N, C-alpha and C positions, 0 to 999 in steps of 0.2 A: 511980326511974322505970323502968318496964319498957320497954326498947327493942325487945323482940320484938313488942310490940303495934302498932308502927307498920308499916303495910304500904304499899308503893308500889302505887297502883292504876293499871293500864294499861288503856286502852280496847280493846275488841274489837268485832267487827262487830255483835254483838247489843246492846251497851250504848250505841252511838252514836246520837244523835237527828239525823236528817237532814231538812232542810227544802228547800222550793222557793222560790227568790227570782227576782224579775223586775228586770232592769236596763234602763233606757232609754239607748240609745247616741247619742241626738241631740246633735250638736255636741261629741262626746267625741273625744279623740285616740286613735287605734287602739292604739298600744303601751302607753300609760298605762292605758287601760281594761282591756286584756288582762292586764296585770301584776296588777291588783287582782282580776280574775276568776280568775286562776290561784291566788291565795291563797285565795279563797273555795272553789274546787273542791278544794283540798288540805285545807282546814279549819284553816288557820293563824290565823284570827281566833277560833277556839274555844279555850277553856281546856283541853279534853281532847285537844289535838292530839298525834298520834303519827305519826312518818314512815312506819311500816309498816302503818298501818290506814287504810282509806278512810273518813275521818270528815268529809269536806267536804259541801257542799250541792249540790243540783241547780240549775243556773243557766239562766235563760231570758233571752236578750238580744233586745230588740225595737228596731225602727227602725235596723237595722244598715246600711241604705242611706244613712243620714244621718251616717255616721262621717266624721271629718276626718283627713287626713294633712298634716303640716306641710311647708312648702316645695313642691318639685315632685316629691315622692315618689310621688304617684299615677301619674305617667307615667314617671319616671326610675328608680325602684327596680326592680331585677331579681331575681326568684327563679329559681334554676336547678334543673332537674330532669333526671335522667338515666334513660333507659329501660333501660339495660344493653346496648344494641346499639351497634355502631360508628356514629358520627354521630347518636346518639340524645340529645344534650343539648338540652333545651328551655328556652326563656326565657319567663317569665311576669311581667307587671307587675301591681300591685294593681288597676289599671283593668280589665284583662282578667279578673282573678279576681272583681271585683265584677259584671261582665257575666255571668260563668258562674253567679253565684248566682241569676239569674233564669231559668236553664235549667229547663224543666219535667221533665227526666229526672233531675235531682239530687233526692235524697230531702229531704223537708221537714225543716227544722231543721238541715240541714247547709249551712254557708256556707263556700265554699272559702277565702276570705281569712282569716276568723276561725280556721278549723281549722288553716291553715298557721301563723299567728302563735301560736296557743295551744299547738300541738304543741311548739314550741321552748321554751316556758316551763314545761312540765311535765316530770316525770322521764322519762328514756328507758329505761323498763322496763315490766313488766306492769302496775304500778300506774298509770303514766302513760297507758297504753292504755285502762285501765278508766275513768280520770277524764275523758278526752276524750269518753267516751260520756255523761257527765252534763251536757254543754253543748249547749244548743239555741238556735240563732240564726235569727231571722226578720227579713226585710226590712221588713215593715210593722209596724203597731202591734198586730195581732191575733196570738194564738197559741192552739194547741189544748190547752193544759194547764190550763184553768180548773178541772178536777175536782180537781187537787192543791192548790187554795187557796194559790197562791203569794203571798208578801208582797213588796211593792214596796220596794226600798231605793234610797237615793240614793248612788251610787258616789262622789260627791265628798266625802262625810263620812268615808270610809275612808282609812286611811293606807297 
């Protein structure tokens, strides 16, 4: 048998097929939902996964306002932010971040709470910064990405 005929195929940006998927966040726990979405964004559910290639799908999350946090995390959990100036440490709760998502000055598709959680679950490098751009989160049931023909998936069927 000729062992030189076996070649390891590695995916590149041109050979990867990327899709658009819609996920309904109604009555889903925030952290568990975002962990599965992070795997979809990275492409870990695909057989052609490679850690150095952007092979994940574009994800649209609808009904983000119906997300659930267990216990009293909505009011008691604190996210810290530092501006870089003396006395510039800011505290945010998930409740305040949810209220910020209704602000008309925030770009559509950007949800502060989801972006905060997803950023921690993606790689901390240039790849992670590109992948967070493939996430679109909307409070209602409507989204402006109908032209991409996204397919609806049930997040509860994924591991």
